[in-house]
N, C-alpha and C positions, 0 to 999 in steps of 0.2 A: 504494500500500500504506500502510495507516494506521500511524502511529508508536506504539510502546508507550507506555503511560501512565507519566508520571513518578512515581517513588516518593519517599518521605520521605528515603531515602538519597541520591537524586539531588540533592535540595534541599540536604541537608547538605554534600555534596561541592562543589557549586557555590558555596555561601556560606562554605565553609571553616570549618564548625562541626560539632559533634557532632549525632547524631540526637536526643539528649535536649534540646539547645538548640532545635532546630526544633520539637520537641514542646511545649516551653515557650512559644515564640512563638505557636503555634497555640492553646494552651489556657490559658496563664497569662502573657500578654505583660508583665505588670507585674514579672515576675521577671527580665526580660532588659534589658540596657542599651539605650538608644535606638539607638546605632550598630549594635550586633549585630542588633537587631530589624529595622532598616532593611535590612541586608544580606540577612537571611533573606527578608524580604518581597519584595525585588527578585528573589531567586532563584525564589521561588514564582511570581511574575508571569511571569518569563522562560520557565520550564518549563511553565507552565500547569498547575501541580500542583493537584489536587483531592483532598482527604483522603477516606479511606474512612470515612464517618460511621457506617455500620452496624457496621463492625468496632470502631470506638471505643466505640460505645454498648454493644455486646455485651461488650467487655472490662470495662466499668463495671458490667455486670450488668443493664442495662435497655436497651430499644430506643427509648423515647420515642414509640412508635407505638401508636395506638388503631385497631383494625379495625372496619369497619362492613360488614355483609353485608345487602343488601336483596333483596327478591323480584324487583323489576323496575326496573332503573335507567332504563328508558325511560319510566316512569310519573312525571309531575311530582309526584305525591304523595310519592314517595320522594326526589325531588330536594329538596323542601322540608324533609323530615325530616332529610336529610343536612346541609342548610344550617344548620338550628337546632343540630344536634349539633356541627358544625364551629366555630360561633361560640364555644361553651363550651370545646371541646377546645383550639383554638388560643390562646384567651385564657389557658389554664392552662399553655401552653408545650409542648403535645404536638402531634403530627402525626396527621392522619386518613388512613387508607387505605381507599378504597371498593371493594367487590367486589359483583358482581351474580350471584345464584344462578340467575336466570331461572326460578324456581319448580322447579328441578331438584335433588332431594335429593343426587345424586352430586356435582353441581357445588358445591353448598353445602358438602358435606363436604370437598372439595378446598381451598376457600377457608379453612375453619376450620383444616384441617391446616397450611396455609401460615402462618396467624397464630400457630399454636403453635410452628412451627419458627423463625420470626423473633423469637420471644419478645415478642409484643405485650404491652403493659401491661394491656390489657383489650380486650374485644370486645363491640360492640353488634350484635345480629342480629335481623332479622325472619325467623323461621325457617320453612322448609318443614316441618320436623319438629323440634319442641322436645325430643324424646326421643332425638335422634341421638347415636351414640357419640362423634362428634367434639366435640360440646358437652360431654359428660361428661368427655372427655379434657382439655379446657381447664380445667374445674373442678378435676379431680384434680391438675393441674399448678399450681394456685393462681392461674390467670389469671381474673380476674373477668369474668363474663358478665352482660349485661343484655338481656332480651328487649324488642324494640321492636315496637309494634303487635301485641302478643300477650300475653295474660294467662297466668298460671301458678299452679298449686297447689303448686309446689315451694317448699321453704324454703331452697334452696341458691343462689338468685339473685333479683335484682330484676326487675321487669317494669313496662313502661309501655304502656298500651293505651287504647283507646276502647271504650265500651260499645256494641258493634255490634248486640247484640240490641235495645237501646233505639233505635239508629239505624234499623234495619230497620222497627221498629214505627212510628217517627215518619214515615218516608217513606210507608208505606202508609196510615197514619191521615190524612195530608195528601190523598192521592188519594180516600179514602173521604169525607172532608169536602167534597170538590169534587163529589161525586155519582157517582163511578165505582164500579161494582159488579162489572165483569169486569176483573180486574187480572192482569197478567203480571209475574213476577219473573224477571229474566234474569241469569245468571251461572254461573260454575264455574271450575275443577273443585272437587269436594267435598273434595278433600284439603287445601284451604286453610281454615283456621279462620274467616277473615273471611267466606267464602262461606256456610259453615254457619250462623254466628251471625246474619248479616244476613237470610238467608232465614228463620231461625227467628223473628226479630222480625216479619217480614212475615206469617208464618203466624199468629202471635199476634194481630196486628191484625185479620186477617180472621176468625179464630175468635171473637174477642171482639166482633165487630160486631153491633149490633142497633139498628134504628131505631124499634122499637115498633110497626111495621106489618107485621111478618112478612116484610119484604124480606130478601133474601139477598145475600151477596157471594161471589165466586168468585176463587180464586187459581190461575193456571196457571203452571207452572214450565218455563222454556226454558233448558236447560243449555248451557253453552259450554265449550270446551276451555281457554280462557284469558280473562283480563280485558282484552281488547284492542279497539281500534277495528274491526279486521277482523271479529272475531267479533260485535260489535254490529251491524255492517253486514249480516252474514249473517242474523242473527235479524230485523233490520228487514225484510229481503226476505221472510222466512217469514211474519211478521205481516201484511205488506201483501197477501200472497197468500191469506189466510184470508177466508172468507165474512164480509162486514161484519156480518151478524146475530149471529155468534158471536165476532167478533174482540174481544180486550181493548181497552178504551178508555183504560186507564191502564197505564203500564209503570214498574216499579221496576227500574232497572239497578244492579247491585251495585258498580259504580264509574263514574266519569265518562267513562273511555275507552270503555266499553261504551255509555254513554248518547250520546256523540258519534257513534259508529258507527250506533246506532239512528236518531238524528236524520237522518243521511245516507241510510240505507237507506229509511226511511219517506218522506222528502220526495222522493227520487229516484223512488219508485214513485207519486208523485202524491198522497200523503196529507198532510193538514195537521196541524201540531203547534201548539197542543194541541187544535184543534177536532175532529179525528178520533181522535188518540191523544195523550194527555198523557204526558210523560216526567219521571221524577225520577231523578237520578244520586246518586252518593255520593263524597265527598272534598272537593268544591268546589274543585277545582284552578282556576288562573287561566283556563284555556281554557273552563271552564263558563260564566262570565259573558261571555266574548268570543265565544261561538258566534253564528252567524247568528240563531238563535232562542235567546236566553240560557236556560241550563238551570237549573231548580230542582235543588238538590242538598243532601244532608246534609253539613254542614260538619264536618270534623275539624280540630282545632288542630294542624296538621302540624308547624310549626316548634317549637311547644311540646312536642310528643312527642319530637322530637330533642333539644331542650335539656334536658328533664327527665331523659331517659335518660342523657345524657352527664354530667349533674350527679351522678346516682346512681352511675354507673360510677367517676367520679373520686373520689367519697367513699370508695368501697371500695378503690380503688388506693392512696389516701392512708392508710387505716387498716384494713388487711385483717382484723386480729384483732377490732376493735371495731365493725365495720360491722353495722348491723341491716338486713336485706333488707326492701324495701318493694314493695308492689303498688299502683301508681298507675293509676287509671281515670278518664279524662276523659269527660264527657257531650257527645255531638254535638248539633248544632242544625240545623234545617231553614232553608234560604235559598230562599224562593219567588221564581221568576222566570217569564218568559213561556212556558216549555215546559209549565207546568201552569196558570198563571193567565191567560195571554194578555196580561199586562202586563209590561214590563221590570222 
């Protein structure tokens, strides 16, 4: 049977001092004589006392905690975003608490409610729904919110995003430039802003295509339930089963996990990449370059997204009345590799 956790009163009793003296040793040791401090520290060590940091911070009126809610903690893109944010947050003396919504609005709301209850200093969120009531509740309570990987037209918060329409257009322009005229765009669900905007950019590229000789370009959409390797593998099998005469020769996957799954599904079916089907992904996670056939990908400044979002949030935390909300938009760039060019 586990022993009850030692309290500050237990420490005071063992050290033969008042509770106030123990508190001073923990929080203001310079106020206590060396002999008394040594006696209290010995009692802390003997009892294995661990103070309730959350209670202490709440009594002081702040938690020292910054929340971060991401769409998919299993996606290395969000791991890199979190890494960039954590660098800024820890350097400023705060702690970062990471939560995963799994692209589920209800789960996202529960995480945001928790951050409100623990009195987070601020929240970074890559939202499933930027208009959710939980986000509104945080703002009403005076808890700063910064949207990450999501733009906004609201004036009540900052946002840091990438121009995903431009990114989708760049990906398909790359395939068109390599001579592909039958192109597939793979991704979903449509509830995600990133999916809608990247697909819109792809459609713009095809709509604006003209080579002066009356040649056409076609864009086929293959929807997925999630942006995962498994869904990419499934669509890869579907593409491989199509009649070669009508099969897309170029594929734009709306993130790199889908692209990696597509690569597996196509090659397992005996198709060659890029000779039979070229693939462009999105995000340029580390696994893109490390794939058996290195993936071309639209690179997002992942850590910069996290860092800039954290900087904006901490600026608002430090000056809530005088903070001017900003919308920061990064421009993505294409990194061409063997999955489209045939060269590393």
